[in-house]
Structure formats: C-alpha cells, structure tokens
N, C-alpha and C positions, 0 to 999 in steps of 0.2 A: 569729469568726462571721460578722462581716460580710464576709472574703475569700471563706469557703466560698459564702454568698449570692451575693457578686457571680459568683462562679464559675458557679455553675447557672444564672446569667439570659446567660452570653453566648452569644451566636445561635451556633450550629456553623458558620454561614458565615463568620463572621467569623473564628473559631478555625483555619478550615480554607483560608483564602483563599491562604495561601502556597502552601500543597499543591496547589490547585487550578490556579494559575498556572506550577508546575512543572510539572505534568502536561500542560498547555495547551504550555508550549514544548517536552517532549517529543515530544509531537505533530507539532509545527511542524518538528522536527529529522527524524523520520521523513519527514513530507511531501519534505525536502529530499533526503533521502536516495533515496527513491523516484523522484526525477525526477533523481538524476544515475545511479541505476541504469539508467534508463530513457535518458539518454544513454548512458552505457557500452553497452548492448545497440544502438543504434541505428548507433552508431560502429563497431561490431565491434572494442570494447575489453577485452570480458570474460574474455578468454583470456591477455589478456599479462600476465598474475602466475601462475606456472606452480604455485606452492606457498601453503602455510596456514601463516603462522608469525605468530600471535599477537600476539606479544609484540615478537619482532625486526623483523615486518613493517611496524610504524608508521615507522622509519626509511628513506625511500627511498634511492635510489642517490646517493652525494656526489660521486663522482668517476669520473673517465674508465674507472677497472679496472671498478668496482661495474657500472656501465651496461653493459660489455661482457658480464660476467657474467649479469646480468639479460637480455641480449638473446641470450647463448648458450643459455640455458634455453628460451627461446622458439621458438628456431630449430629445437628438436628435437619438435615438436609438430605433430601432421597441418595444422592451420590456416596455419603459415609455409610448411611445406613445398608444400603443393598449391595455397594461395592467394594468400599472401605472399612468396613466396620472391625473393630479390635487395629485398626492401624495408632502407631505408636507417637506420640508428641515428636519426636525427631522428626519420622518421615512425614508429618503433618509439617513442620516447618520446610522440609526441603519443597514443597509445592508452595507454601504460602508466599516464600521470596519470589519466585517466578512472579506472580500477579501483582507484588507489592511492586517489584520494578517495573512493571508495565505501565501500571497505575502512576507511580512516580516520576515515569518519563515523560506522559503527557502532561502531567504537572509542570515539570521543568521545561518543555517546549513551550506550554503556554507563559511563562515568565521570560524565557530567551526571544519569544516573539514579540509580546507588547511592551519590555522595556525600551529595547531600540527601537521599535515604532515609535514610541512617544519621544525619543531623542530626535529621530531624523526627520519626525514633523517639527519640531520646535527651531531645529536648526535651518529648516527649509529644502530640506531635499527632496521631497514629496511633491510632486506636479499633482495637479488636480486631476488627472486621469488616473493617476498610480493609488491616489489616496483610496477610492471604492474598490480596489481591487485587493489591496492589502486588507481592507476592514472584512472582505468578504472570506480572505485567509482565516482570520480570528474568530468570524461568525462559523465556519464549518469547522474550526477546531472545538468549539465550545459545542456543536452538533455531536461531533465524533465520539464525544465524552459521552454524553446523554445514550447516542447510541449502543457504546460501549457495557454500559449499567443495565440496558434494554436486554443486550443479549446474555450478559450473566442473569439477569433475574428470570430468563426462561428456564434454567436450570436449578432454580432453588425450592422449586415446590413439587413437581409432579414429574419429572424428566431427572436423567443421573447425567446428563451433560447438557449443553447448550442447544437451540434450535439450530439446525445446520442454515436455513432462511438467513439468522437475525445474524449468523457469522459470516456469514458470504457478503452479508452486506456491510457489517461492519470492515472486514478487509476491503472491499472496494470501496468503501468512501475514503480509507486511509489512504489507499493508492491516487483515488482522485484528487486529496488535497495534496498529495506529494507531486502529482504530475501538475496541478495547478501553481503551486508552488513554483517549479521548474519552468512551465512556460512563462511565469511571469520573470522570473530572473533572467531567464534566455532573453526573453523580449526586450529588455533594458540596453542589450548591444542594437545597436541600428543597422538596418540594412537597406540596400538600395534597388534591390530585384526581388521579382516573385516568380515562383514557378508556374509554368503552364496548367492551365486547369486540370488535365489528366494525372497529373502528376502529385498534384496538390489531392486529388482525390482519392487517388491509392495509398497516401500518408494519411489521411482521414479513416480511411477502410481500416489500414492497418492498427491505426491507433483504438478504433473500435474493436477490433477481435481482439486484440491483447487485453483489453477490460473485458471482455467476454470471456476470455479465458483465464482470466484470475479470478472472475467472480464463481466461474466452476469449479476453480481449483480450491475457494471457499467451500463450496459445497463437497467437494472430495475430501477435505480435512474433516468437516461438520459428521460425515458419515463413515468417515474411517475408510473412503470406498477407494483407497488406493491398496487396499489388503481382497477386492473384491476379485480379482485376477493375476496375477503375478507371472504372467506370459506375455513375450511380444512377439510377432504382430499380431498374433491371435489371442483371442481370448476364449477361455474353456476350451479352446479346439476350432474355434471358428472366428472369421473376421466380424461376422455380425452373431455373436452367441444367444442361445436362448434364455428366455427370462428378461428379456429388456422391459418387456409392457404387460406385465402381468397383473400390476395395480390398477385399480378404478376408481376415478376416471383415467385415461390415458396419461394425462399430463402430471399426474402425482409420479409418475415413474421419472420425471425430466429432474425433480428435487430431491426424493425421499427412498427411489430405488439404488441403491450403491452401484449396481452393476451396470446400469444405465446410465448414471451421473461419471463414473468412469469411463463411459464409452463414449459419452459427449465428450470428455474432457480430453480423449484421443483424437476424434475425428475434427474438433477445432483445432487444435495442434495440430494435424496435418492441413487445416485451411490457411493456418498463420504462418506455416512452412512454406507454403505452395504461395502466398499472396508476397512474402519476403522476398524469396526468389524472383517473383513476376516485378516487384516495384526496382530489384537492383538491376535486373536485365532492361527494365524501361527508362532507366535513367543513366546509362551507360553512356559515357563520353559527355556527361554535362557535368556542372558545376555541383550536383546533387546527389553522384554517384558514388561518393567515400562515403557518406553517411548511409545511403541506402545498402551498400556492400554490408558495411559493418553492423548493421541493423539484420542483413540474412545471416550473416556468419553469428551474431549472438544469438536469434531465434535457432539455427543449427545446435548451438551447444546446449540452448535451454531444452530441445528437444531428446538429445541425448541423456542429459540429467534427468529427465521424466522416464526415460525408458531405463536407466538405471536404477530408479527408485522402485518403479516395479520390479525387475527382476532380483533386487534385494529386500525386498519385502519391506519397505519406506522406513530403513533406518534414521533416526533423530537427525544425525547430523547430517545425512546426505538429503533429507526432506527438508533442511534448513538452507541447504546450499542451492536448493531446486526454487526454492522462496526467494532468496536473495538473486538468482538468475531471473525471475519474473520480474522482480524490479528493475535489474539491469536493463532488460529487454523495454520495459514501459518508459524507462529514461531515456533512452534511444530513440524511441518511437516518438516522446513529446517533441525533443529535439529536433528530430529528424522534417517532422512537420512544422516545427515554429522558424525554422530554418528557411523554410520555403516561403515566409510570409514578411512584410516588412513589418518593422517594428512598429509599435502604435507612438504616433507623434503626439506630445503632451504629456508623455509619459515621467520627463524628466524636469525637474526643476533646476532654474540656473542657480549656480552658486556664487555670488560675486568674489572675487579678491581684490587685493588691494593691488595696485597698479605700481 
C-alpha cells in the first residue's frame, strides 16, 4: 500500500524528465541536420550522391576504386556535364562529404530516437496519450527521408539543381518535425492556466507566419533568389520593383521568379516583425509578456540578419547564421504558444517507486 500511495504522489514532471530531455536532444540534432542541409545547399553539394541506399549508404567510399565509382556516377548527371565538367576527384570529395554527413545525421537521429523510445516504453514511462505522439514523430522522420530523396531525384535527370518546390517542402517538413518534437517536450511540463483567446490566437498567427516565412526561405534558397536584389529597403530602386509578374500564369511568379520570391520573403518578414511587436504589446503586464518580448527581440535580430545577407550578397557563413536564426525564432514561437495551453493530461506514465 505504501508503494502505491507513493507512486500516486510522484510528480509527472519527475517521472518524465528523462523523456523530456531525450526529446530536447532530438530537437537539437534536428537543428544540426537543418544547418548541415543548408551548408549542403549553399556549397552545391546536394547532388553528389546519386543513389538512395538507406543501409549500404552509411559506409562512405573507403578506397580509391570506390571513390572513382562514386565519381563516375556523379559524372553522368546534368550538374556535372553542364556546370562542373572537368572537376577533380579532390573537388568531388569536398562536396560528397557534405551530402554524406547530411544523410548520416538523418540515420543517426533515427537510431537516437528509436532505441530510447523502446527503453522508455519497456520501463513504463510512456503514457497512453504520449505513445501515439511519439509514434507520429517516428513516422514523420521516415517521411522526411523519402521527401529528401524525392528532392534529390529532381536534379538527376533534366535539371542541374533540385526543384525549389521540393527543397522548400523538405525544409518546411524538417522544421515541422522540429516544432512538433519541441511541442511534445514542452508539453510534458504541467501548467495550470490558459491564456485568453485573443492572446492564444495571436500566438497561433505568429507560428503560422514563421512557418510561411521558412517555406519562402526555402524557395529563396532553391532559386538563389537572395542574389536577385542586393539593396534594402528598396529593390532595384523601388519598393515594388518592375518584373514581379512577368510570367504566365501569374501564380508561377510566386514560386519561379527569383525577384518575386525575394520580394515575398521581404514582405512576409515585415508582417512577422509587426505581428511580433503587436503580440509583445498585447501581453504587456501579463504572465506571457516575457516570452512575447523575447520573441519580438529574436524576430528583430533575424530581420537584421536577413538584411545583412542581402547587402553582403549572401556569403555562406552569414546565410547559415540566418538559417539558424530562423530555427531559434521558430523554437520560441512554438514554446510561446505551448506555454499558453495546459499540458495534456494523461501524457505522463506514473513510475512506481519503492516506499
């Protein structure tokens, strides 16, 4: 009886602390993978591995013959034939390692996720409401691997780079998985209050705007649209430059016209900035003001990084800092909204202890 009574009094946050920190570790690895993916794109390394081998692909080339075999496969695709013809084996290795590291990280995250998941399940730390959420994360991770190959395959036959549509989808899904992992982890801390509807609504709007901006950032990366105009606040001498809607039908400009894509990314950036400031003002004097103010500060820093990227013609290191800034803003938008809601009851599994 004593042990049952003790188990009933165990705070769920204590019993689920290892699960929470494990999820935070997964989120950190996803951030690393997004940054490596960004470096892979910025160094034009994404098409250096022309096959998808989930198991065998873990092992990189180990000798000269294997390197020559990988190089010969790369020499068959349009990127080599039209852009990199005459590339040395040494230069090929430099792009190969970026893509290999990106894929290896994906496999490593899968292992770091599934092994502790099995252990937590076996030891009774996963409740009946938490289990499907963790299973959903696993399914999304597998889907992300398939989307990654779908993206790479778009650049192996007719194009010299990957489709900007697929790149933006791949980046957005990675960020969605990161956000969901963080959402579940933060939700394992119980809260007793719920924010007013207007505050919650603004939190939702901000998170949606951040995701839209990340998707647009993927299009910018896919089209190298950051180079379409290197001035601010004007673009080619005007706030609304000529040439935004020259393609037919008009909607193609939103995805295929580099100038339009950069313009849209700027405008949504302004909207995110205004919404973050409004949210900070809205929550002043409440328990939610600190997170809202921090989010507004982070959005301001991220906007400054975006402007700096434009003015500097998108150097790789600054582009990666800007991409990291987007992840930081996303993380805070997620935790800002999650803190406004009560944690889901039933997520915690009571872990009995000896009396």
